[in-house]
C-alpha positions as a printed Julia matrix, in Angstrom:
424×3 Matrix{Float64}:
  41.78  -18.89   28.97
  41.98  -15.14   29.76
  40.87  -12.68   27.14
  40.89   -8.91   26.8
  38.07   -6.69   25.63
  39.47   -3.61   23.91
  37.24   -0.57   24.19
  36.57    1.97   21.5
  33.94    4.59   20.77
  31.95    2.26   18.51
  31.52   -0.16   21.38
  30.43    2.62   23.7
  27.95    3.82   21.11
  26.56    0.29   20.74
  25.92    0.04   24.49
  24.26    3.47   24.55
  21.96    2.53   21.65
  21.07   -0.79   23.31
  20.23    1.0    26.57
  18.26    3.63   24.64
  16.2     0.92   22.95
  15.42   -0.57   26.36
  14.44    2.8    27.78
  12.15    3.49   24.81
  10.24    0.24   25.19
  10.33    0.46   28.99
   8.85    3.96   28.92
   5.79    2.59   27.17
   5.53   -0.29   29.66
   5.47    2.22   32.54
   1.96    3.16   31.36
   0.72   -0.34   32.26
   0.15   -0.64   36.0
   0.19   -4.44   35.94
   3.5    -4.73   34.07
   6.26   -6.4    36.09
   9.01   -4.62   34.13
   9.39   -0.91   33.48
  11.85    1.73   32.42
  14.89    0.58   34.42
  14.34   -3.14   33.81
  14.03   -2.73   30.04
  17.07   -0.45   29.95
  19.14   -3.04   31.81
  17.87   -5.85   29.6
  18.83   -3.91   26.47
  22.31   -3.42   27.9
  22.5    -7.1    28.87
  21.69   -8.1    25.31
  24.66   -6.08   24.03
  26.88   -7.41   26.83
  26.11  -11.07   26.11
  26.7   -10.34   22.44
  30.15   -9.01   23.33
  30.92  -12.05   25.5
  29.69  -14.46   22.86
  31.82  -12.74   20.24
  34.92  -12.97   22.42
  34.26  -16.62   23.27
  33.19  -17.49   19.71
  30.11  -19.1    21.21
  26.38  -18.47   21.17
  26.09  -19.86   24.71
  26.19  -16.49   26.59
  23.42  -15.12   24.38
  21.26  -18.23   24.82
  21.78  -18.37   28.58
  20.98  -14.68   28.94
  17.73  -15.07   27.0
  16.7   -18.08   29.09
  17.44  -16.23   32.34
  15.52  -13.12   31.3
  12.52  -15.16   30.2
  12.51  -17.22   33.39
  12.8   -14.15   35.62
   9.89  -12.24   34.09
   7.68  -15.34   34.02
   8.52  -15.99   37.67
   7.6   -12.41   38.53
   4.13  -12.87   37.03
   3.67  -16.24   38.72
   4.62  -14.74   42.08
   2.19  -11.82   41.71
  -0.46  -12.95   39.23
  -2.9   -10.45   37.8
  -6.19  -11.9    36.43
  -6.59   -8.93   34.09
  -3.08   -9.23   32.61
  -1.42  -12.63   32.12
   1.81  -10.8    31.22
   2.47  -12.49   27.89
   2.92   -9.15   26.12
   5.51   -7.9    28.62
   7.38  -11.21   28.47
   7.53  -11.03   24.69
   8.54   -7.33   24.81
  11.35   -8.03   27.26
  12.76  -10.85   25.13
  12.52   -8.65   22.02
  14.38   -5.89   23.88
  17.12   -8.35   24.86
  17.51   -9.56   21.25
  17.57   -6.0    19.93
  20.37   -5.15   22.34
  22.36   -8.11   21.0
  21.57   -7.07   17.41
  23.04   -3.64   18.09
  26.3    -5.21   19.23
  26.49   -7.34   16.09
  26.33   -4.24   13.88
  22.62   -4.01   13.13
  21.95   -0.81   15.07
  19.79    0.88   12.43
  17.56   -2.16   12.0
  17.35   -2.64   15.77
  16.23    0.96   16.32
  13.59    0.62   13.6
  12.29   -2.59   15.17
  12.31   -0.95   18.62
  10.14    1.89   17.36
   7.81   -0.61   15.7
   7.61   -2.65   18.9
   6.78    0.45   20.94
   4.05    1.44   18.47
   2.48   -2.03   18.69
   2.55   -1.91   22.48
   1.15    1.63   22.71
  -1.76    1.15   20.3
  -3.1    -1.98   21.98
  -6.65   -0.62   22.36
  -6.82    0.7    18.81
  -5.51   -2.54   17.32
  -7.95   -4.56   19.39
 -10.75   -2.27   18.22
  -9.81   -2.87   14.59
  -9.74   -6.62   15.16
 -13.21   -6.61   16.74
 -14.64   -4.56   13.85
 -13.35   -6.96   11.22
 -16.09   -9.12    9.77
 -15.54  -12.73    8.65
 -15.31  -11.59    5.02
 -12.57   -9.11    6.01
 -10.53  -11.88    7.64
 -11.08  -13.95    4.53
  -9.75  -11.05    2.43
  -6.57  -10.85    4.53
  -6.03  -14.62    4.38
  -6.68  -14.7     0.64
  -4.14  -11.95    0.08
  -1.66  -14.01    2.08
  -2.34  -16.96   -0.23
  -1.92  -14.79   -3.34
   1.35  -13.23   -2.2
   3.04  -15.8     0.06
   1.84  -19.15   -1.3
   1.15  -18.83   -5.03
   3.68  -16.16   -6.04
   6.89  -17.88   -4.78
   6.19  -21.17   -6.63
   5.59  -19.64  -10.08
   8.42  -19.85  -12.65
  10.2   -16.55  -13.3
  10.88  -16.94  -17.03
   9.26  -15.93  -20.3
   6.86  -18.1   -22.29
   4.67  -17.76  -25.37
   4.79  -15.5   -28.42
   7.15  -12.54  -28.17
   8.33  -13.99  -24.82
   5.72  -11.7   -23.31
   4.21  -14.05  -20.72
   6.09  -14.52  -17.46
   3.94  -16.35  -14.85
   5.83  -14.85  -11.91
   5.62  -11.3   -13.29
   1.94  -11.68  -14.19
   1.07  -12.89  -10.7
   3.25  -10.19   -9.12
   1.05   -7.62  -10.9
  -2.03   -9.42   -9.54
  -0.57   -9.19   -6.02
   0.32   -5.51   -6.5
  -3.12   -4.46   -7.73
  -4.88   -6.67   -5.17
  -2.78   -5.13   -2.4
  -3.57   -1.55   -3.41
  -7.26   -2.39   -3.79
  -7.28   -4.24   -0.46
  -5.91   -1.14    1.28
  -8.82    0.93    0.01
 -11.31   -1.85    0.66
 -10.08   -2.29    4.25
 -10.19    1.45    4.94
 -13.78    1.63    3.75
 -14.86   -1.4     5.76
 -13.08   -0.34    8.98
 -13.82    3.39    8.99
 -17.08    3.31    7.09
 -18.59    6.57    5.9
 -18.22    8.49    9.14
 -15.27   10.54    7.87
 -17.34   11.98    5.08
 -17.35   12.24    1.33
 -13.65   13.04    0.94
 -12.65    9.87    2.79
 -14.99    7.72    0.71
 -13.76    9.36   -2.5
 -10.09    8.75   -1.71
 -10.34    5.17   -0.49
 -13.16    4.3    -2.85
 -10.8     5.33   -5.65
  -8.15    2.99   -4.28
 -10.6     0.1    -4.01
 -12.48    0.68   -7.27
 -13.14    4.05   -8.91
 -15.65    2.4   -11.27
 -17.71    0.96   -8.4
 -17.56    4.3    -6.56
 -18.76    6.14   -9.69
 -21.7     3.77  -10.19
 -22.81    3.81   -6.54
 -22.73    7.6    -6.25
 -24.41    8.08   -9.61
 -27.33    5.96   -8.36
 -27.23    7.89   -5.07
 -27.53   11.21   -6.91
 -30.49    9.95   -8.94
 -32.3     8.74   -5.81
 -31.42   11.9    -3.83
 -31.06   14.83   -6.27
 -30.26   17.27   -3.45
 -27.0    15.38   -2.87
 -25.8    15.6    -6.47
 -22.97   18.0    -5.57
 -21.56   15.7    -2.91
 -21.91   12.72   -5.25
 -20.0    14.57   -7.95
 -17.29   15.46   -5.43
 -16.84   11.8    -4.49
 -16.79   10.64   -8.12
 -14.21   13.19   -9.28
 -12.06   12.61   -6.19
 -12.15    8.83   -6.73
 -10.95    9.29  -10.3
  -8.2    11.66   -9.22
  -7.03    8.85   -6.93
  -7.09    6.56   -9.98
  -4.5     8.82  -11.61
  -2.33    8.77   -8.47
  -2.72    5.01   -8.23
  -1.39    4.53  -11.76
   1.61    6.68  -10.86
   2.33    4.64   -7.73
   2.07    1.37   -9.65
   4.45    2.72  -12.31
   6.94    3.73   -9.62
   6.93    0.16   -8.26
   6.9    -1.71  -11.58
   9.06    0.48  -13.83
  10.74    3.37  -11.97
  12.39    4.54  -15.19
   8.98    5.64  -16.49
   7.97    7.83  -13.57
   9.81   11.01  -14.52
   8.09   11.1   -17.92
   4.76    9.86  -16.56
   4.68   12.79  -14.14
   4.08   15.03  -17.16
   0.69   13.3   -17.38
  -0.06   12.75  -13.69
   0.89   16.19  -12.3
  -1.17   18.37  -14.72
  -4.14   16.03  -14.3
  -3.93   16.32  -10.5
  -3.44   20.07  -10.46
  -6.31   20.81  -12.85
  -8.54   18.24  -11.16
  -7.91   19.67   -7.69
  -8.44   23.21   -8.97
 -11.78   22.16  -10.45
 -12.8    20.56   -7.17
 -11.93   23.66   -5.14
 -13.5    26.03   -7.63
 -16.8    24.24   -8.19
 -17.38   22.84   -4.71
 -15.9    25.49   -2.42
 -19.41   26.33   -1.21
 -20.48   22.75   -0.69
 -23.19   22.89    1.96
 -24.78   19.45    1.75
 -24.33   17.51    4.94
 -25.91   14.23    3.93
 -24.4    10.99    5.1
 -21.84    9.5     2.74
 -22.6     6.01    1.46
 -20.12    3.21    0.9
 -19.48    1.83   -2.58
 -20.29   -1.85   -2.83
 -16.83   -3.04   -3.85
 -16.07   -6.71   -4.28
 -13.34   -8.47   -2.35
 -10.21   -7.61   -4.4
  -8.28  -10.64   -3.13
 -10.89  -13.28   -3.92
  -9.2   -16.0    -5.94
 -11.74  -15.76   -8.76
 -11.25  -11.99   -8.97
  -7.46  -12.39   -8.93
  -7.52  -15.08  -11.62
  -9.82  -12.92  -13.74
  -7.5    -9.94  -13.53
  -4.46  -12.12  -14.15
  -6.06  -13.58  -17.3
  -7.1   -10.12  -18.5
  -3.63   -8.73  -17.92
  -2.0   -11.66  -19.75
  -4.35  -11.27  -22.74
  -3.84   -7.51  -22.94
  -0.08   -7.95  -22.6
  -0.02  -10.51  -25.44
  -2.23   -8.39  -27.69
  -0.16   -5.29  -26.91
   3.07   -7.1   -27.88
   1.44   -8.4   -31.07
  -0.02   -5.04  -32.09
   3.26   -3.28  -31.35
   4.99   -5.76  -33.65
   2.6    -5.63  -36.62
   1.14   -2.13  -36.34
   3.72   -0.22  -34.32
   2.73    2.25  -31.65
  -0.6     3.07  -33.31
  -1.86   -0.45  -32.7
  -0.94   -0.17  -29.03
  -2.66    3.2   -28.77
  -5.86    1.75  -30.22
  -5.72   -1.09  -27.7
  -5.17    1.42  -24.87
  -8.29    3.34  -25.85
 -10.41    0.18  -26.02
  -9.13   -1.72  -22.97
  -8.84    1.43  -20.89
 -12.6     1.99  -21.07
 -13.34   -0.5   -18.3
  -9.92   -1.31  -16.76
  -6.93    1.03  -16.68
  -4.74   -1.39  -14.69
  -4.37   -4.0   -17.42
  -3.19   -1.65  -20.19
  -1.02    0.39  -17.8
   0.73   -2.71  -16.48
   1.08   -4.17  -19.98
   2.73   -1.0   -21.25
   5.05   -0.89  -18.26
   5.98   -4.55  -18.76
   6.8    -4.01  -22.45
   8.94   -1.04  -21.44
  10.77   -3.19  -18.89
  11.42   -5.77  -21.62
  12.85   -3.03  -23.91
  10.06   -3.69  -26.4
   8.49   -0.26  -26.01
  10.17    3.12  -25.82
   9.56    5.58  -22.98
   7.45    8.06  -24.95
   5.0     5.5   -26.39
   4.72    3.85  -22.96
   3.56    7.07  -21.35
   1.26    7.89  -24.27
  -0.4     4.46  -24.06
  -0.97    4.85  -20.31
  -2.32    8.37  -20.83
  -4.74    7.22  -23.54
  -5.94    4.44  -21.23
  -6.59    7.07  -18.54
  -8.5     9.26  -21.0
 -10.67    6.35  -22.11
 -11.34    5.36  -18.51
 -12.27    8.91  -17.51
 -14.57    9.23  -20.51
 -16.29    5.93  -19.78
 -16.96    6.82  -16.13
 -18.16   10.3   -17.06
 -20.66    8.62  -19.37
 -21.7     6.29  -16.55
 -22.34    9.24  -14.26
 -24.43   10.99  -16.92
 -26.5     7.95  -17.85
 -27.1     6.65  -14.32
 -27.1     9.89  -12.34
 -28.94   12.19  -14.71
 -28.23   15.53  -16.33
 -27.52   17.56  -13.18
 -24.92   15.12  -11.87
 -23.5    14.66  -15.37
 -22.8    18.38  -15.76
 -21.15   18.6   -12.35
 -18.99   15.54  -13.0
 -18.13   16.71  -16.52
 -16.44   19.84  -15.19
 -14.13   17.97  -12.84
 -13.46   14.99  -15.1
 -12.94   17.32  -18.04
 -10.28   19.21  -16.1
  -8.51   15.94  -15.25
  -8.8    14.85  -18.88
  -7.31   18.12  -20.15
  -4.34   17.6   -17.83
  -3.87   14.05  -19.13
  -4.21   15.22  -22.73
  -1.6    17.91  -22.17
   0.81   15.32  -20.78
   0.16   13.04  -23.76
   0.88   15.89  -26.17
   4.13   16.7   -24.35
   5.19   13.05  -24.47
   4.32   12.84  -28.16
   6.46   15.88  -28.93
   9.28   14.39  -26.92
   8.97   11.06  -28.76
   9.31   12.92  -32.06
  12.36   14.79  -30.81
  10.65   18.2   -30.87
């Protein structure tokens, strides 16, 4: 049965995008001498993907698309079989060519933006082959275990948990509790992985930033011991400790943005002054930093270990339940007292609990921010004390200046939130 294919500018644009995707991926493949497909081949395959999509749409059949994919796959495999290369079996190019074909079809079916994003991602993966292989070879068995455990936490356990409220005050939601475990484990895993992969070769600033993501408490304790054992490196140790705790403040802000975006505008009144004053203190006190000692890595535990995850989940659930109870019987003051106590050793639990109560409309915006700020203050105070007790007087004084500046910023934000809560 004859059919007509009307042409319009949208169709022309779709073909141009499909060809462009092919040219982008093909340009990267031109770098590989053993590749059996390059710039022109990938451009044509991208166009073919859009063309078979058009034919399939007109025929109301998936057959043209399927036949085209089979032909493309067979042709590139045949090319490698005809001219084999022991150093390159060609599997990557075969996969890239089939991806290019599918992306061309996706453009025709109206998914141009997604197709372009995937094309860029594909090109990045192809280009950074050596770097990705280097990362894989540097991963230790425990690092692979961490990745697999995070997959279990996020892709196996989380989806099967019930998403409804249980217990007193309807405060306990298994899905939400485990989602917080996944969130905190993911952030900590990013810092943990950066430290394990890059090590200390990028210096104190790198260790301070990613040590703060993994565990600011562990970073504080390790560098306090380091300063005691090597007094000449006390300035660098203080730099790492203060920087790690500045990252803690940023981390709380990022978590709030993910969990309860409605809090972030008010929470910035705590986070921004703390960051500005903390960074000013760092630049002012350590602008003449001359130590060149080797940075050491904090001995952080695997953040995705099931026992660690269960421990944090239980702690978060308990703090959440106590926070709901105290808010009910003692109002905001009870919650503030809990924030000061629980924030001493773990800021995540009280911050997430406050954010959860806000999301449930059981806590107003002002008290939510105040509770998080008080938890930050308690945490900063506790780690300053750790640095003084473990690292000695010299380190303690250096850390006190930076941590004090961060604390003043947090305190100013708390005061502002308190005035706002009172309508002043």
